[in-house]
N, C-alpha and C positions, 0 to 999 in steps of 0.2 A: 504494500500500500504506500501511497505517496504522503508526504507531509508538507505543510506550508507554514511560513512564519508571517504574521501580520504585524507590520511595523506602523508606527505613528497612529495607533488607534486612540481615539479620543477617550479621556478618562471617564466621561459620562457613559459612553458605549460599553466600556469595560465593566463599569459598576453595574449597569443594567443587565449585562450578560451574566455577571456573578450572581445577582439577585434572582434572575430567571432560572439559572441552573440550580440554585438552592431550592427554589419553589418546586422544581421537577425532581429533586433528589439526585442530581448527577453533577459531574464535574463541568467546569466551564468549557473544556475541550469537547466533551460529549455533547453539550448543549449547542456549541458552534457547529459540530458535525450534523446534528439533527436539523438545525436551521438551514444549513446549506443543502442537505438532502431534500428537504421539503420545498425550498425555493427553486432548486434546479429541476425538480420533477413536476412543478406546477404547469408551466407552459413551455414547451420546447421552442427554441428560437425559430423565427420564420425562415423558410428556405431561402428566400430572397426578398429584395425590396418590394417587388411587384406583389408578391404573395402577402406581405405585411400590409401594404396599402389596401389591397383587396379585402382582407379580413376586417380591417377597420371600417371600410365603406359598407360592407355587407351588413353590418349591425345597425346602420342608420336607416331611417325612412328615406326613401328616394323622392325627389321632387323634380318634376319635369320643368325645365326653364324654357320659356318661349324666346327664341333668339330672333332679332330683327333680320330682315333680308339684307344680304350683303350687296354693296354697291360695286359696280364694275371697277376694276383697277384702272386709274387714269393712265394715259400714255405718258411715258417719260419725256421730259423736255429734250428738244434737239439742240445740242450745243454745237455751234459752228466753230471750227478750229481756225484761229487767226494766225496769220503769218507775221513774223517779226523781222 
């Protein structure tokens, strides 16, 4: 099994982890493992950006927007080349 070291952990977070571990009757290390297991198993990361966007949009109510008719593209200006 792998191990990790967490540096620069805020004192408040460490204290909350210590209290939470005590409430569950286990060590801080086991509590951290349990938290990581639960968080990492909740929602697997999306396969790609398009899938992530699609999943967010699918949850919302769709609204059809009426778009105005497009006007034709104007002709570009004809610029005469001048001699110097």
